[in-house]
Each structure stands twice: as C-alpha cells, then as structure tokens.
C-alpha positions in Angstrom: 0.0 0.1 0.1 1.3 3.3 -1.1 1.0 5.8 1.8 0.6 9.5 1.4 3.4 11.7 2.7 1.1 13.2 5.6 0.3 9.8 6.5 0.5 9.6 10.5 3.7 8.1 11.6 4.7 6.5 15.2 5.8 8.1 18.3 9.8 7.8 18.4 9.2 5.6 21.8 6.7 3.3 20.0 9.1 0.7 19.7 9.7 0.5 23.0 6.2 -0.3 23.3 6.5 -2.8 20.6 8.8 -5.3 22.4 6.4 -5.5 25.5 4.2 -7.6 23.3 5.4 -11.2 23.3 4.9 -13.2 19.5 3.0 -16.0 18.7 1.1 -18.0 16.0 -2.7 -19.0 16.5 -3.3 -22.4 14.3 -6.8 -23.2 13.1 -6.8 -26.1 10.4 -4.6 -25.2 7.7 -4.7 -21.1 8.8 -2.3 -19.9 11.0 -3.1 -16.2 12.6 0.1 -14.7 13.7 -0.5 -12.2 16.9 1.0 -10.2 19.6 0.2 -10.5 23.1 0.5 -8.5 26.0 0.0 -9.3 29.4 0.5 -6.7 32.2 2.8 -9.0 34.5 2.7 -8.5 38.4 -0.1 -6.1 38.0 -4.0 -6.2 38.8 -3.5 -7.6 42.5 -5.1 -10.8 41.1 -8.1 -9.6 40.1 -9.4 -10.8 36.7 -8.4 -8.2 33.8 -10.3 -6.8 31.0 -9.1 -8.1 27.3 -8.4 -5.5 24.7 -8.5 -6.7 20.8 -7.1 -4.5 18.6 -7.2 -4.9 14.8 -4.8 -2.8 12.3 -5.9 -1.4 8.9 -4.6 -2.4 5.5 -1.4 -0.2 5.8 -0.2 -3.1 8.3 -0.7 -6.1 6.1 2.0 -8.3 6.4 3.6 -11.6 7.3 6.2 -10.3 9.7 3.8 -9.9 13.3 5.4 -6.4 13.7 3.6 -3.9 11.6 0.3 -4.1 13.3 2.1 -2.6 16.4 4.9 -0.9 14.8 2.7 1.1 12.0 1.4 3.4 14.4 0.7 4.3 18.3 -2.9 3.1 18.1 -1.9 -0.1 18.3 0.2 0.2 21.8 -1.6 2.7 23.4 -3.0 0.7 26.0 0.4 -0.9 26.9 1.9 2.8 27.9 2.8 2.6 32.0 0.6 5.9 32.5 -2.4 3.4 31.5 -1.5 0.0 32.8 -1.1 2.0 36.1 -4.9 3.0 36.0 -6.3 0.4 33.8 -3.9 -3.0 33.2 -5.3 -5.3 30.8 -4.4 -7.7 28.0 -4.0 -6.6 24.8 -4.7 -8.7 21.7 -3.0 -7.5 18.3 -3.4 -10.0 15.5 -2.3 -9.7 12.2 -3.5 -10.9 8.6 -1.3 -11.3 5.3 -1.6 -10.5 2.0 -5.0 -11.1 -0.3 -6.6 -11.6 3.2 -9.0 -9.7 5.1 -10.5 -9.5 8.6 -14.1 -10.4 7.2 -12.7 -13.6 5.3 -14.3 -16.6 7.1 -11.1 -18.6 7.9 -9.7 -15.4 9.6 -12.7 -14.7 11.7 -12.8 -18.4 12.9 -9.3 -18.2 13.8 -9.6 -14.6 15.8 -12.3 -15.8 17.4 -11.3 -19.1 18.9 -8.3 -17.2 19.8 -10.5 -14.7 21.5 -12.5 -17.5 23.3 -9.2 -18.9 24.6 -7.7 -16.2 26.0 -11.1 -15.1 27.3 -11.3 -18.3 29.1 -8.2 -17.9 30.9 -8.6 -17.5 35.1 -7.2 -14.2 35.0 -9.4 -12.7 32.3 -12.3 -11.2 33.0 -15.0 -12.2 30.7 -17.2 -9.1 31.5 -14.8 -6.6 29.9 -13.8 -7.7 26.5 -12.9 -4.6 24.2 -12.5 -4.6 20.5 -11.2 -1.5 18.6 -9.6 -0.8 15.2 -8.9 1.3 12.1 -9.8 1.6 8.5 -10.0 -2.1 7.1 -9.5 -3.0 11.4 -12.7 -0.8 11.9 -14.4 -2.6 9.3 -13.3 -5.5 10.8 -14.5 -4.7 14.3 -17.9 -3.4 13.2 -18.3 -7.3 11.1 -17.3 -8.8 14.4 -19.5 -7.0 16.7 -22.1 -7.4 14.1 -21.8 -11.6 14.0 -21.1 -11.8 17.4 -23.9 -10.1 19.9 -22.7 -10.3 23.6 -19.3 -10.7 23.1 -17.7 -7.8 23.4 -18.6 -5.2 26.2 -18.1 -2.2 23.6 -16.4 -1.6 20.7 -14.6 1.7 19.2 -14.3 1.7 15.1 -11.9 4.2 13.5 -12.7 5.4 10.0 -14.7 2.1 9.7 -17.5 1.1 7.3 -19.9 -1.7 6.8 -23.3 -2.5 5.2 -26.6 -3.0 6.1 -26.3 -6.8 6.4 -27.2 -7.4 10.2 -26.6 -3.8 11.0 -29.2 -3.6 13.8 -27.1 -6.2 15.9 -24.8 -3.2 16.2 -27.6 -1.9 18.7 -26.6 -4.5 21.5 -22.9 -3.5 21.9 -21.8 -0.4 23.2 -20.2 1.8 20.2 -18.1 4.8 19.6 -17.7 5.7 15.7 -14.6 8.3 14.7 -14.0 9.9 11.2 -13.2 12.7 9.6 -15.8 14.6 7.1 -13.0 14.9 4.8 -11.6 10.7 4.6 -11.5 10.1 0.8 -9.8 6.6 1.5 -13.1 5.5 3.5 -16.0 7.9 3.4 -17.7 8.9 6.7 -21.3 8.7 4.6 -21.9 6.8 1.7 -25.4 7.8 1.2 -26.6 10.7 -0.6 -27.1 11.7 -4.5 -26.4 8.8 -6.7 -24.0 7.3 -5.2 -22.7 3.9 -6.5 -21.4 3.1 -2.7 -24.5 3.6 -1.2 -24.7 0.1 -0.1 -22.0 0.8 2.1 -22.3 2.6 5.9 -19.7 4.9 6.9 -19.8 6.0 10.3 -21.8 8.6 9.9 -24.6 6.3 8.0 -24.5 4.0 10.8 -24.9 6.6 13.7 -28.1 8.0 11.3 -29.5 4.9 11.3 -29.2 3.4 14.6 -29.2 6.7 17.0 -32.6 6.4 17.9 -32.5 2.6 18.6 -28.9 2.5 20.0 -28.6 3.1 23.9 -25.3 4.0 23.9 -23.6 5.0 20.6 -21.4 7.6 20.3 -20.0 9.5 17.1 -17.2 12.0 17.1 -16.5 13.7 13.4 -13.9 15.9 12.6 -14.9 18.7 10.5 -13.2 19.2 6.8 -9.5 20.4 7.4 -9.2 19.6 11.3 -7.0 16.6 11.1 -4.7 18.5 9.1 -4.8 21.3 11.7 -4.9 19.8 14.7 -2.8 16.5 14.0 -0.8 17.4 10.9 -2.0 14.3 9.2 -3.9 12.6 6.5 -7.8 13.2 6.8 -7.8 9.2 6.7 -5.9 8.8 10.2 -8.5 10.2 12.6 -7.1 7.3 14.6 -4.4 9.5 16.0 -7.2 11.3 18.1 -8.0 8.1 19.9 -4.6 7.3 20.6 -3.5 10.9 21.7 -1.7 10.7 24.8 -2.9 13.9 25.8 -6.8 12.7 25.6 -7.9 9.5 27.3 -11.7 10.5 26.5 -11.7 7.5 24.2 -10.1 4.9 26.2 -11.5 5.6 29.3 -14.9 5.5 27.7 -14.3 2.1 26.2 -13.0 0.6 29.7 -16.0 2.0 31.8 -18.2 -0.5 29.8 -19.0 -3.9 31.4 -21.6 -6.5 30.3 -22.0 -7.3 34.1 -23.7 -3.3 33.8 -26.2 -5.0 31.6 
C-alpha cells in the first residue's frame, strides 16, 4: 500500500512499547494467525483483567508479526505505563497477510477461537472484552460485533464502514464511531446523491441509522481540515485522535463498559 506523505507516523518511543508484546501464532486448521500479546505481569493484584482486541488497517498487512504494532501508536496505546497503572489489561494484536481480510471466514474463525481461548483463562474478565480498530480494522470490528452480539463489552470503530446486513445487531453493543468528514479513503458517508456505494454505511451513516434505537452509541466526526490543522495528518488518520496521549476520553469510555452492568 503506497502511503501519502501526510500519513500518521508512530511516536519515537513506540518501538519500546512494541517489545513488551510477546509473539505468537495461533493454528486453526490449515490457517495460522500471527499475533502479538501483551500481559501486564505483576499487575492487577490477583483480580481478573479485561482483554482488549486491536485490529490493524490495510497499511499494516504483512507476515512479519511486527507492522500491526510498529506502524502507529494506536496499537500500543493501551500498553503505556501511565495507562497500565490505572487500567491494567491484556492486549491482543493479530495480523492478517496479503490477499486476506478480517472478513474472510477462516480469518474470523481463527481470531474468534483465539479470543475465546484467551477469554477462558482464569485471569481474564469475560465481562470486559473490548475491540477496536482503524480503517480495515474498523470494518473488521463492526463485522465481528454484528456477527457476535454479546461477546464484546464495547467497541470502538475508527474510520471504518460496513454494509446493511445485520446492521441492527450493533445496537446490542456499546459503540463509539470516529471519522473525519473529509476522509476520501473510507468515507464518513456513502449515502446521498446517486452514490454507487450507497450499499455501504460509513460511520455517519451508521450513526444516523441507529441513533434512535441504540442506547449507548457515540459518534465523533472531525470537520473538514481539522485532522490537518490539529494533528498535521491525512484526513483518513483519525485514529491519531484516539491514540493521543493527552486525551484519554476514548479509552476511558471503552474501559468503563462492562457486560455485568447490562
């Protein structure tokens, strides 16, 4: 994937956080899913800890089991010591390879089996499994939430999109959508005019379709030019607002949700 010059780049200390994640491969039939896993050793005081599942975008496709974390800060933000001191958690960061997608049945099957295996461990709080992703990972997040209602305590989809199939299933999971109005890679809205892409639902379309029936739905849309003005990045890179170290709002919201509260 050829990246624009104004693409988001990781913080200079991101590699230090990447090294905190163990490498693994999860076999599922003839398919093996590479993943990285962060475990907060010595934290939690014996309490069960939440599990956060992070899905990367198309710019981190590969087989190196590195890019999903090294490409942006969004993958390592929950491993920051300042966050772990307040909200210790496990973090799962899988990677899919060339010619694959989060929506492929065999990829989803492998990922779901891995999530369930981690959720069933004694130290995991099954009421607090979170999922978030950007771009293609936002698409994958929405797909997994639609197809597995009741699995995740909350979801955060950044510059993602979906289709009409199973859209109402999203009302069963707390959801925050994030997008930039001038995103031309994945549009905030595909509805309006004679768009040939009206079959798709951008973040704004999802919000408009569900806002009157979803009890815990949020939508943040950055105005045209805001991503450039505030963060000096391409409008597609709205994930930088979520990984911004000076703004914990998105992360605090995600971790405040629990299925035990439903």
